[in-house]
N, CA, C and O atoms as a GROMACS GRO file, in nm:
protein
  244
    1MET      N    1   8.012 -23.603   7.549
    1MET     CA    2   8.039 -23.628   7.409
    1MET      C    3   8.177 -23.693   7.399
    1MET      O    4   8.275 -23.646   7.458
    2ALA      N    5   8.183 -23.799   7.324
    2ALA     CA    6   8.308 -23.872   7.308
    2ALA      C    7   8.405 -23.795   7.220
    2ALA      O    8   8.364 -23.718   7.133
    3GLY      N    9   8.534 -23.817   7.245
    3GLY     CA   10   8.637 -23.753   7.164
    3GLY      C   11   8.682 -23.842   7.051
    3GLY      O   12   8.680 -23.965   7.063
    4LEU      N   13   8.721 -23.783   6.943
    4LEU     CA   14   8.767 -23.856   6.826
    4LEU      C   15   8.914 -23.888   6.841
    4LEU      O   16   8.994 -23.799   6.868
    5LYS      N   17   8.952 -24.015   6.824
    5LYS     CA   18   9.090 -24.060   6.842
    5LYS      C   19   9.142 -24.122   6.713
    5LYS      O   20   9.142 -24.244   6.698
    6LEU      N   21   9.185 -24.038   6.620
    6LEU     CA   22   9.229 -24.088   6.490
    6LEU      C   23   9.374 -24.059   6.459
    6LEU      O   24   9.427 -24.112   6.361
    7LYS      N   25   9.437 -23.977   6.538
    7LYS     CA   26   9.574 -23.935   6.507
    7LYS      C   27   9.665 -24.057   6.493
    7LYS      O   28   9.671 -24.142   6.582
    8GLY      N   29   9.735 -24.065   6.381
    8GLY     CA   30   9.830 -24.172   6.357
    8GLY      C   31   9.774 -24.299   6.295
    8GLY      O   32   9.850 -24.382   6.246
    9VAL      N   33   9.642 -24.316   6.296
    9VAL     CA   34   9.582 -24.438   6.241
    9VAL      C   35   9.478 -24.408   6.134
    9VAL      O   36   9.403 -24.498   6.095
   10TRP      N   37   9.472 -24.283   6.088
   10TRP     CA   38   9.363 -24.244   5.998
   10TRP      C   39   9.362 -24.324   5.869
   10TRP      O   40   9.253 -24.361   5.823
   11ASN      N   41   9.476 -24.353   5.808
   11ASN     CA   42   9.477 -24.428   5.681
   11ASN      C   43   9.414 -24.566   5.698
   11ASN      O   44   9.341 -24.612   5.610
   12GLU      N   45   9.442 -24.631   5.808
   12GLU     CA   46   9.384 -24.763   5.836
   12GLU      C   47   9.233 -24.751   5.858
   12GLU      O   48   9.156 -24.830   5.803
   13VAL      N   49   9.192 -24.653   5.937
   13VAL     CA   50   9.049 -24.632   5.964
   13VAL      C   51   8.976 -24.594   5.836
   13VAL      O   52   8.864 -24.641   5.812
   14LYS      N   53   9.038 -24.510   5.753
   14LYS     CA   54   8.976 -24.466   5.627
   14LYS      C   55   8.946 -24.586   5.538
   14LYS      O   56   8.840 -24.591   5.476
   15GLY      N   57   9.036 -24.682   5.532
   15GLY     CA   58   9.012 -24.803   5.452
   15GLY      C   59   8.893 -24.882   5.504
   15GLY      O   60   8.814 -24.932   5.425
   16LYS      N   61   8.880 -24.892   5.635
   16LYS     CA   62   8.767 -24.965   5.694
   16LYS      C   63   8.636 -24.891   5.669
   16LYS      O   64   8.533 -24.953   5.645
   17VAL      N   65   8.640 -24.758   5.675
   17VAL     CA   66   8.520 -24.678   5.648
   17VAL      C   67   8.475 -24.700   5.504
   17VAL      O   68   8.356 -24.718   5.478
   18LYS      N   69   8.569 -24.698   5.410
   18LYS     CA   70   8.536 -24.718   5.269
   18LYS      C   71   8.478 -24.858   5.245
   18LYS      O   72   8.392 -24.874   5.158
   19GLN      N   73   8.522 -24.958   5.320
   19GLN     CA   74   8.467 -25.092   5.306
   19GLN      C   75   8.320 -25.094   5.347
   19GLN      O   76   8.239 -25.162   5.284
   20GLN      N   77   8.286 -25.019   5.452
   20GLN     CA   78   8.148 -25.019   5.501
   20GLN      C   79   8.058 -24.926   5.421
   20GLN      O   80   7.938 -24.953   5.406
   21TYR      N   81   8.114 -24.817   5.369
   21TYR     CA   82   8.037 -24.719   5.292
   21TYR      C   83   8.112 -24.688   5.164
   21TYR      O   84   8.185 -24.588   5.155
   22ALA      N   85   8.094 -24.772   5.065
   22ALA     CA   86   8.170 -24.761   4.940
   22ALA      C   87   8.140 -24.632   4.864
   22ALA      O   88   8.219 -24.592   4.779
   23ASP      N   89   8.027 -24.567   4.892
   23ASP     CA   90   7.993 -24.446   4.819
   23ASP      C   91   8.064 -24.322   4.873
   23ASP      O   92   8.049 -24.214   4.815
   24LEU      N   93   8.140 -24.334   4.982
   24LEU     CA   94   8.217 -24.221   5.033
   24LEU      C   95   8.340 -24.199   4.947
   24LEU      O   96   8.407 -24.294   4.907
   25THR      N   97   8.369 -24.074   4.918
   25THR     CA   98   8.485 -24.041   4.834
   25THR      C   99   8.604 -24.001   4.921
   25THR      O  100   8.591 -23.983   5.042
   26ASP      N  101   8.720 -23.987   4.857
   26ASP     CA  102   8.838 -23.940   4.929
   26ASP      C  103   8.816 -23.800   4.984
   26ASP      O  104   8.868 -23.766   5.090
   27ASP      N  105   8.740 -23.718   4.911
   27ASP     CA  106   8.709 -23.583   4.960
   27ASP      C  107   8.623 -23.588   5.086
   27ASP      O  108   8.640 -23.507   5.176
   28ASP      N  109   8.530 -23.684   5.092
   28ASP     CA  110   8.447 -23.700   5.211
   28ASP      C  111   8.532 -23.738   5.331
   28ASP      O  112   8.502 -23.700   5.445
   29LEU      N  113   8.639 -23.811   5.306
   29LEU     CA  114   8.722 -23.865   5.413
   29LEU      C  115   8.851 -23.788   5.435
   29LEU      O  116   8.944 -23.838   5.498
   30LEU      N  117   8.857 -23.667   5.383
   30LEU     CA  118   8.975 -23.584   5.399
   30LEU      C  119   8.987 -23.539   5.545
   30LEU      O  120   8.897 -23.474   5.598
   31LEU      N  121   9.097 -23.573   5.608
   31LEU     CA  122   9.122 -23.535   5.748
   31LEU      C  123   9.239 -23.439   5.751
   31LEU      O  124   9.352 -23.476   5.721
   32GLU      N  125   9.210 -23.316   5.789
   32GLU     CA  126   9.314 -23.216   5.804
   32GLU      C  127   9.331 -23.186   5.952
   32GLU      O  128   9.235 -23.184   6.028
   33GLU      N  129   9.454 -23.163   5.990
   33GLU     CA  130   9.482 -23.135   6.130
   33GLU      C  131   9.399 -23.017   6.180
   33GLU      O  132   9.396 -22.911   6.117
   34GLY      N  133   9.331 -23.037   6.292
   34GLY     CA  134   9.249 -22.933   6.351
   34GLY      C  135   9.109 -22.922   6.292
   34GLY      O  136   9.030 -22.838   6.334
   35LYS      N  137   9.078 -23.008   6.194
   35LYS     CA  138   8.947 -23.000   6.129
   35LYS      C  139   8.870 -23.132   6.142
   35LYS      O  140   8.796 -23.170   6.052
   36GLU      N  141   8.888 -23.199   6.254
   36GLU     CA  142   8.819 -23.325   6.277
   36GLU      C  143   8.668 -23.307   6.280
   36GLU      O  144   8.594 -23.395   6.236
   37ASP      N  145   8.621 -23.192   6.333
   37ASP     CA  146   8.477 -23.166   6.339
   37ASP      C  147   8.416 -23.159   6.200
   37ASP      O  148   8.303 -23.203   6.180
   38GLU      N  149   8.489 -23.103   6.103
   38GLU     CA  150   8.440 -23.099   5.966
   38GLU      C  151   8.425 -23.239   5.909
   38GLU      O  152   8.326 -23.268   5.842
   39LEU      N  153   8.522 -23.326   5.937
   39LEU     CA  154   8.516 -23.465   5.892
   39LEU      C  155   8.392 -23.532   5.950
   39LEU      O  156   8.316 -23.597   5.879
   40VAL      N  157   8.372 -23.516   6.080
   40VAL     CA  158   8.258 -23.579   6.146
   40VAL      C  159   8.128 -23.525   6.087
   40VAL      O  160   8.034 -23.602   6.066
   41GLY      N  161   8.121 -23.396   6.061
   41GLY     CA  162   8.002 -23.337   6.001
   41GLY      C  163   7.971 -23.393   5.863
   41GLY      O  164   7.856 -23.423   5.832
   42ARG      N  165   8.075 -23.408   5.780
   42ARG     CA  166   8.056 -23.465   5.647
   42ARG      C  167   8.005 -23.609   5.658
   42ARG      O  168   7.914 -23.649   5.584
   43LEU      N  169   8.064 -23.686   5.749
   43LEU     CA  170   8.021 -23.825   5.766
   43LEU      C  171   7.879 -23.833   5.820
   43LEU      O  172   7.803 -23.921   5.781
   44GLN      N  173   7.843 -23.742   5.910
   44GLN     CA  174   7.706 -23.739   5.961
   44GLN      C  175   7.607 -23.725   5.847
   44GLN      O  176   7.508 -23.798   5.840
   45GLN      N  177   7.633 -23.632   5.758
   45GLN     CA  178   7.544 -23.608   5.644
   45GLN      C  179   7.536 -23.730   5.552
   45GLN      O  180   7.428 -23.765   5.505
   46LYS      N  181   7.650 -23.793   5.527
   46LYS     CA  182   7.655 -23.904   5.432
   46LYS      C  183   7.594 -24.032   5.486
   46LYS      O  184   7.526 -24.104   5.412
   47VAL      N  185   7.616 -24.062   5.616
   47VAL     CA  186   7.570 -24.190   5.670
   47VAL      C  187   7.443 -24.177   5.754
   47VAL      O  188   7.385 -24.279   5.792
   48GLY      N  189   7.399 -24.055   5.783
   48GLY     CA  190   7.274 -24.035   5.854
   48GLY      C  191   7.278 -24.074   6.000
   48GLY      O  192   7.179 -24.125   6.054
   49LYS      N  193   7.391 -24.051   6.066
   49LYS     CA  194   7.404 -24.082   6.209
   49LYS      C  195   7.430 -23.953   6.286
   49LYS      O  196   7.467 -23.851   6.228
   50THR      N  197   7.411 -23.960   6.418
   50THR     CA  198   7.441 -23.844   6.502
   50THR      C  199   7.591 -23.830   6.517
   50THR      O  200   7.667 -23.920   6.483
   51ARG      N  201   7.634 -23.715   6.569
   51ARG     CA  202   7.776 -23.690   6.589
   51ARG      C  203   7.837 -23.796   6.680
   51ARG      O  204   7.942 -23.852   6.649
   52ASP      N  205   7.771 -23.824   6.792
   52ASP     CA  206   7.823 -23.924   6.886
   52ASP      C  207   7.831 -24.063   6.823
   52ASP      O  208   7.926 -24.137   6.848
   53GLU      N  209   7.731 -24.098   6.742
   53GLU     CA  210   7.733 -24.227   6.674
   53GLU      C  211   7.851 -24.236   6.577
   53GLU      O  212   7.918 -24.338   6.571
   54VAL      N  213   7.876 -24.129   6.502
   54VAL     CA  214   7.988 -24.127   6.408
   54VAL      C  215   8.122 -24.137   6.482
   54VAL      O  216   8.209 -24.215   6.442
   55VAL      N  217   8.138 -24.060   6.589
   55VAL     CA  218   8.262 -24.063   6.666
   55VAL      C  219   8.284 -24.201   6.726
   55VAL      O  220   8.394 -24.256   6.718
   56ASP      N  221   8.182 -24.259   6.788
   56ASP     CA  222   8.195 -24.394   6.846
   56ASP      C  223   8.228 -24.496   6.739
   56ASP      O  224   8.312 -24.584   6.759
   57TRP      N  225   8.162 -24.486   6.624
   57TRP     CA  226   8.186 -24.579   6.513
   57TRP      C  227   8.330 -24.570   6.467
   57TRP      O  228   8.396 -24.673   6.450
   58LEU      N  229   8.380 -24.449   6.445
   58LEU     CA  230   8.519 -24.433   6.399
   58LEU      C  231   8.618 -24.481   6.503
   58LEU      O  232   8.717 -24.545   6.469
   59ASN      N  233   8.593 -24.452   6.630
   59ASN     CA  234   8.684 -24.495   6.736
   59ASN      C  235   8.688 -24.646   6.752
   59ASN      O  236   8.787 -24.701   6.799
   60ASN      N  237   8.579 -24.714   6.712
   60ASN     CA  238   8.572 -24.859   6.727
   60ASN      C  239   8.619 -24.936   6.606
   60ASN      O  240   8.622 -25.059   6.609
   61LEU      N  241   8.655 -24.868   6.499
   61LEU     CA  242   8.704 -24.937   6.379
   61LEU      C  243   8.846 -24.986   6.399
   61LEU      O  244   8.903 -25.047   6.308
   0.00000   0.00000   0.00000
């Protein structure tokens, strides 16, 4: 399983995510330290992808 690499670049990645999925809210994209799994879970539900697909997608933005 791939690891999520967002530390330090989340604001930039969040903007790109919103461009691709305009229906995501700021609450959907809330990233709290130590709660990356919750973020991935919320995105899985909203975009209909597996955990690995979401992590790869975010890492490649």
